[in-house]
N, C-alpha and C positions, 0 to 999 in steps of 0.2 A: 504494500500500499504506500509505503514511503517512496519507493521508486516511481510509482504512478504519480504521486503528488509533486515530485520533483520533475516530472515529465521525462524520465529516463526510459520508461516503458509505457506503452499504451495498450489498452485492452479493456476487458470487462470482467466484473466479479458477479457471478450468479449465486447469490446466497441460498436460494431455494434448492438448486441442484447441487450446491457445494462445488462449483467449478470456477476456475479462473482461466480466462483465455487471454493470452498475450498476442497482440497483433503486430507490434512494432517494438524494436529495441534501438535505443540510440546508437548509431554506428560508432565503432571504436571506443566505446565506453565500458560496456559490460563484456568482460572476457568469459570464457567458460568457467573459470574459477569464481567469478562474480555471480554468474548464473547459478552455480551450484549452491553458493551462499544463499541466494534468493529462494531457491527450491527448499533448502533446509529450513529457512525461516517460515516459509509458507506451510511446510509440514508441521512445524512446532505450533504455528498458530491454529492449524486445523485441530491438533490434538487438544490444545487449550480450549478451543470452542466446543469441541465434543464433550469435554469434562464439564464445562459450564452448562451446556444444554442438558446433560444427564442430571446434574445438580438441581436445575430448575424443574425438570420433570419429576424428580423424586420429591422435591419440596412441594410441588403442586398437589401431589397425592395426599400429603399431610393437611394441606389447606382444605381439600375437598372432604376429608374425614373429620375436620374440625379439631385437630389435635394441637393447633397452635393458639 
């Protein structure tokens, strides 16, 4: 997301389908090593979001049962 905000890459993020599509990368700026770092950060972000979603879903069950 930071790379998108800095206009280093262009693309779209589909939160519903959990997909990121990169359409354009600034020439001569992102090497393969840079791209691997970006992939690693996106993977870490996805794991964090999955954890947050599970936490919210588990918490919502308690709300429905009235335990809070």
